[in-house]
C-alpha positions in Angstrom: -17.5 -58.6 15.3 -18.1 -54.8 15.3 -18.9 -53.4 11.4 -19.8 -49.8 11.9 -17.7 -46.6 12.6 -17.8 -44.7 15.5 -20.9 -42.2 16.5 -19.2 -39.4 15.7 -18.7 -41.2 12.3 -22.2 -41.5 11.3 -22.9 -37.8 12.4 -20.7 -36.5 9.8 -22.2 -39.0 7.2 -25.1 -36.0 7.2 -22.5 -33.6 5.9 -21.8 -35.2 2.3 -18.2 -34.7 1.5 -19.2 -33.0 -2.1 -21.6 -30.8 -1.0 -18.6 -29.5 1.8 -16.6 -29.0 -1.2 -18.5 -27.2 -3.0 -19.5 -24.8 -0.3 -15.4 -24.7 0.3 -14.9 -23.4 -3.1 -18.1 -21.5 -3.7 -16.5 -18.6 -0.1 -12.9 -20.0 -1.5 -12.0 -20.8 2.2 -8.9 -22.5 1.7 -7.2 -20.2 0.1 -3.2 -19.8 0.5 -4.2 -23.3 2.9 -1.1 -25.5 3.6 -2.0 -28.6 5.2 -4.9 -27.8 7.6 -8.0 -27.8 5.2 -11.6 -26.8 6.6 -13.1 -30.0 7.1 -10.7 -30.8 10.1 -11.6 -27.2 10.8 -14.8 -27.9 10.9 -14.9 -31.8 12.9 -12.3 -29.8 15.3 -15.6 -27.0 16.3 -18.4 -29.7 15.8 -16.5 -32.1 18.0 -16.1 -28.4 20.5 -20.0 -28.5 20.7 -20.2 -31.4 20.9 -18.0 -32.8 23.1 -18.4 -29.5 25.2 -14.6 -28.9 24.9 -13.5 -26.3 27.2 -10.3 -24.6 24.9 -8.1 -24.9 22.2 -6.3 -27.1 24.6 -9.2 -29.6 25.0 -10.6 -29.4 21.3 -6.7 -30.6 20.0 -5.8 -32.9 23.3 -9.3 -34.6 23.0 -9.1 -35.3 19.3 -5.5 -36.6 19.3 -6.9 -38.8 22.3 -8.3 -40.4 19.6 -5.8 -40.5 16.6 -6.7 -43.9 15.7 -10.4 -43.0 15.2 -9.6 -40.1 13.2 -9.6 -41.9 10.0 -13.2 -42.5 10.4 -13.7 -39.0 10.5 -11.9 -38.3 7.1 -9.0 -36.3 9.2 -5.5 -36.9 8.8 -4.1 -36.0 12.0 -5.5 -34.1 14.8 -4.8 -30.3 14.5 -2.7 -28.1 16.0 -4.2 -24.9 18.8 -2.3 -22.1 16.9 -3.1 -23.8 13.5 -6.9 -23.9 14.7 -7.1 -20.5 16.3 -5.2 -19.2 12.8 -8.5 -20.6 10.9 -10.9 -19.8 13.2 -9.8 -15.9 12.6 -9.0 -15.7 9.0 -11.4 -18.2 7.1 -15.2 -17.3 6.1 -17.4 -17.6 8.4 -20.1 -17.6 5.8 -18.6 -21.4 5.3 -20.7 -22.4 8.1 -23.9 -20.8 7.4 -23.9 -22.6 4.1 -23.5 -25.6 5.8 -26.4 -24.8 8.4 -28.4 -24.1 5.5 -27.6 -27.3 4.1 -28.5 -29.4 6.6 -31.4 -28.0 7.3 -33.1 -28.5 3.9 -32.5 -32.5 5.2 -33.9 -31.6 8.5 -37.3 -30.0 6.7 -37.9 -33.2 5.0 -37.3 -35.2 7.8 -40.0 -32.1 9.8 -42.2 -32.3 7.2 -43.8 -36.0 8.3 -44.2 -34.1 12.3 -47.6 -33.6 13.0 -48.7 -30.0 13.3 -49.5 -27.8 16.3 -52.1 -26.1 14.8 -54.9 -26.7 11.4 -53.9 -23.6 9.7 -51.6 -24.6 6.7 -49.7 -21.0 7.1 -45.8 -20.8 7.9 -45.6 -20.5 11.3 -42.3 -18.3 12.1 -40.9 -16.6 15.7 -38.6 -13.9 15.7 -36.3 -12.7 18.3 -33.2 -12.3 19.9 -30.4 -13.1 22.4 -28.0 -11.1 24.5 -24.6 -13.6 24.8 -22.0 -11.3 27.4 -18.6 -11.0 26.6 -15.4 -9.6 28.3 -15.3 -6.3 26.3 -11.5 -6.2 27.5 -10.9 -8.9 25.0 -14.0 -8.7 22.3 -13.5 -4.9 22.0 -14.8 -5.1 18.4 -18.8 -6.1 20.7 -19.2 -2.6 22.7 -22.5 -3.3 24.5 -22.6 -0.3 27.2 -19.8 1.6 28.5 -18.1 -0.9 30.3 -19.7 -4.4 28.6 -19.6 -6.3 25.8 -21.7 -8.8 24.1 -22.6 -10.5 21.1 -26.2 -10.4 19.9 -27.4 -13.3 18.1 -30.8 -12.6 15.7 -33.0 -15.8 15.0 -35.5 -17.0 12.6 -37.2 -20.3 14.5 -39.6 -22.2 12.2 -42.3 -23.5 14.6 -42.9 -26.9 13.2 -40.5 -28.5 14.8 -39.4 -25.8 16.2 -35.9 -25.8 13.8 -33.9 -22.2 13.6 -34.5 -20.9 9.8 -32.0 -18.1 9.5 -29.7 -16.1 12.2 -27.7 -12.9 12.0 -24.9 -12.0 15.1 -23.8 -9.2 15.4 -22.7 -6.6 18.0 -24.5 -6.2 21.1 -25.7 -2.6 20.1 -27.5 -4.4 16.8 -31.1 -3.2 15.9 -33.5 -5.6 16.3 -35.7 -3.8 13.8 -32.6 -3.0 11.8 -32.3 -7.1 11.0 -35.5 -7.7 10.7 -36.4 -4.8 8.3 -33.4 -7.2 5.6 -35.8 -9.9 6.2 -37.8 -11.7 3.3 -41.1 -13.9 3.9 -43.1 -15.7 1.5 -46.9 -14.3 1.1 -48.7 -16.0 3.4 -46.5 -16.4 6.3 -47.0 -15.7 10.2 -44.8 -14.3 12.1 -44.8 -13.6 15.9 -42.6 -11.5 18.0 -42.6 -8.9 20.7 -42.9 -5.5 21.7 -39.6 -5.0 20.3 -40.2 -4.8 16.9 -43.2 -2.3 17.0 -42.9 -0.3 14.0 -45.6 0.8 11.9 -43.7 1.6 8.4 -42.5 -2.0 8.9 -45.7 -3.3 9.8 -47.6 -1.6 6.4 -44.7 -3.1 4.5 -45.7 -6.6 5.7 -49.1 -6.5 5.1 -48.8 -5.3 1.5 -46.6 -8.0 1.0 -49.3 -10.0 2.2 -46.6 -11.4 5.3 -49.9 -11.5 8.4 -47.9 -10.8 11.9 -49.4 -11.4 15.9 -47.5 -9.0 18.3 -48.0 -7.3 21.5 -49.5 -3.3 21.1 -47.5 -0.6 23.1 -49.3 1.0 25.4 -48.1 4.8 23.8 -49.9 3.5 20.1 -52.6 6.1 19.0 -55.6 4.1 18.2 -58.7 4.3 16.4 -61.7 2.1 17.1 -63.6 1.4 14.0 -65.9 -1.6 14.6 -66.4 -4.4 17.3 -66.6 -7.5 16.5 -68.9 -10.1 18.2 -67.2 -12.0 20.9 -68.1 -15.4 23.0 -69.4 -15.2 26.1 -67.1 -16.7 28.9 -64.2 -17.0 26.3 -61.1 -15.5 26.4 -61.1 -13.4 24.5 -62.4 -9.5 26.2 -62.6 -7.5 22.6 -62.1 -8.3 19.0 -61.8 -4.9 16.8 -61.0 -3.8 13.6 -58.9 -0.1 14.7 -56.2 2.3 13.1 -53.6 2.8 14.6 -50.3 5.2 14.6 -47.8 8.1 16.2 -47.2 10.8 15.6 -44.7 10.4 13.0 -46.3 7.6 10.7 -49.9 6.5 10.8 -50.9 3.2 9.2 -53.4 3.6 6.2 -54.5 -0.4 7.0 -57.0 -1.6 9.0 -55.5 -3.9 11.3 -57.2 -6.1 14.4 -56.9 -5.2 17.9 -57.3 -8.3 20.8 -57.7 -8.0 23.9 -57.1 -11.4 25.5 -56.7 -12.8 29.1 -53.9 -15.0 30.1 -55.2 -18.6 31.4 -51.8 -18.7 33.6 -51.5 -15.1 35.0 -55.3 -13.7 34.7 -53.5 -10.6 33.1 -55.2 -9.2 29.6 -52.8 -9.0 26.6 -53.4 -6.7 24.1 -52.6 -8.3 20.7 -52.5 -6.7 17.1 -52.3 -8.6 13.8 -53.5 -8.1 10.2 -55.3 -11.2 9.9 -58.6 -11.8 9.4 -59.7 -15.3 8.9 -58.5 -17.2 12.2 -60.6 -17.0 14.9 -59.6 -14.7 17.6 -59.1 -17.3 20.1 -56.3 -19.1 17.5 -54.8 -15.9 16.9 -54.4 -16.0 21.0 -53.1 -19.4 21.2 -50.0 -18.5 17.8 -49.0 -15.2 19.9 -48.0 -17.7 23.1 -46.0 -20.1 21.3 -44.0 -16.8 20.9 -42.4 -18.6 24.1 -41.0 -21.5 22.2 -38.3 -18.9 21.0 -37.1 -18.3 24.7 -36.7 -21.5 25.7 -34.6 -22.7 22.5 -32.2 -20.0 23.1 -32.5 -21.6 26.9 -32.0 -24.8 25.7 -28.8 -23.5 23.5 -26.9 -21.6 25.4 -27.3 -24.1 28.7 -26.5 -27.1 26.5 -23.9 -25.6 23.9 -20.8 -23.7 23.6 -22.0 -20.2 23.2 -21.2 -18.5 26.5 -17.4 -18.7 26.2 -15.4 -19.2 23.3 -11.9 -20.3 22.4 -11.4 -17.7 19.4 -11.4 -13.7 20.4 -12.0 -12.4 16.9 -15.5 -11.6 15.5 -15.1 -14.2 12.4 -14.0 -16.9 15.7 -17.3 -16.0 17.6 -19.6 -16.0 14.6 -17.4 -19.4 13.1 -18.9 -21.2 16.8 -21.9 -19.6 17.4 -23.0 -21.2 13.4 -21.3 -24.6 14.4 -23.9 -24.5 17.7 -26.5 -23.9 16.0 -25.0 -26.4 13.5 -25.4 -29.0 16.5 -29.0 -27.7 17.6 -30.0 -29.2 13.8 -28.0 -32.4 14.1 -29.9 -33.1 17.5 -33.2 -31.7 16.1 -32.9 -34.4 13.6 -32.1 -37.4 15.3 -34.8 -36.5 18.1 -37.1 -36.5 14.9 -35.9 -39.8 13.9 -35.9 -41.5 17.1 -38.4 -43.4 18.9 -37.5 -42.8 22.2 -39.1 -40.3 24.4 -35.3 -37.9 24.9 -34.8 -34.7 26.4 -33.0 -32.2 24.5 -30.7 -31.8 27.7 -30.5 -35.6 27.8 -30.1 -36.4 24.6 -26.9 -34.3 24.3 -25.4 -35.7 27.8 -25.5 -39.1 26.2 -24.3 -38.1 23.0 -21.1 -36.6 24.3 -20.3 -39.6 26.3 -20.9 -42.0 22.7 -19.0 -40.1 20.2 -16.3 -42.2 19.8 -18.3 -45.6 20.8 -18.5 -48.1 17.9 -21.8 -48.7 17.8 -25.1 -48.4 14.9 -26.4 -44.4 15.5 -29.4 -45.2 14.6 -30.4 -48.8 17.0 -29.0 -46.7 20.0 -31.0 -43.7 19.8 -34.2 -45.8 19.1 -32.6 -47.9 22.4 -29.9 -45.8 24.3 -29.9 -48.3 27.3 -29.9 -51.5 25.5 -25.8 -53.0 25.2 -25.5 -53.8 21.4 -25.6 -57.0 20.0 -22.7 -58.2 20.2 -22.3 -57.6 24.0 -25.4 -59.3 24.8 -25.1 -61.0 28.4 -22.5 -64.6 28.4 -24.9 -67.8 29.0 -25.0 -69.3 32.4 -23.6 -72.3 31.0 -20.2 -70.4 29.5 -20.5 -68.4 33.0 -20.0 -72.0 34.9 -17.0 -72.9 32.6 -14.3 -73.8 35.6 -16.9 -73.8 39.0 -17.4 -77.2 38.2 
């Protein structure tokens, strides 16, 4: 006899109902609610991500088809399309951000046991943004260009475990620098970002707050070389210098470190600027190479989850769907870290979608996905030969 509930129900056990209820009360998300609670809305939107539902009709129809299994999820009856659409348009998306942050704490506890890529103890954080194309005729709030609409996802990615730490969602015209200036980082954190974030005033503020950064230098920067540091012969580091940088409008008072590194893949030289003095030049060059991890993250997010087409057109509905996608990413990262099987991200998403409402032990399945459960073991030859003697 099977003594476990569905895999989807076991996934939802990672979201304690008391914590969820506290978040609902904090954001007053169920104000004037009539029979359709936020937990049902959350399950429906999470099913949209994990089940790859393409529309409100598929979300509600998919849950209605499994109505006998919904009680294990804490849902009395499946939602209607109009009810779910109204909730996505009017209930605060900040509730889903709170759920994301609560789940992130559990993922960080598991990630501490993972082996680090670098030996230094400083937190390594990658910052970047990605544009999500939208139809301007339907998403009139998301003006990007003259005849195009878009939303922009600004992401802070922790390198250890590749966990998204925080996100900001803006219209397509949202400035990367404007978002980055509002972010606060603990002293000792190493930030990695591309040339789109170059701002000398922000660099000066980060240096005063004892936050390190590694980024590429733009070609029009004004550079004054103060001192040449020794470079190991035949190493990928071509030069290591103490410099002062600035522009016609602002010149930094703090001294920075300029590195010219040879990219082993392309053979091109890359000029980096940093305010970190203790790490070796080769280590700093390897640190900047990790910036590509956030591009891989964006590709995996867009290819495997529902962030390219949306089930609602309002800004609030888009925020809810993107935050639910980030929650789904954390769920998948958590399963990947807990598993002993060599999963790829896309394979885990695909097989989990097929097994959502299957009744078997989740933690045994992620370790041995291709083994049948104990009650499904093949029958013995004696049983197979009955009636054929």
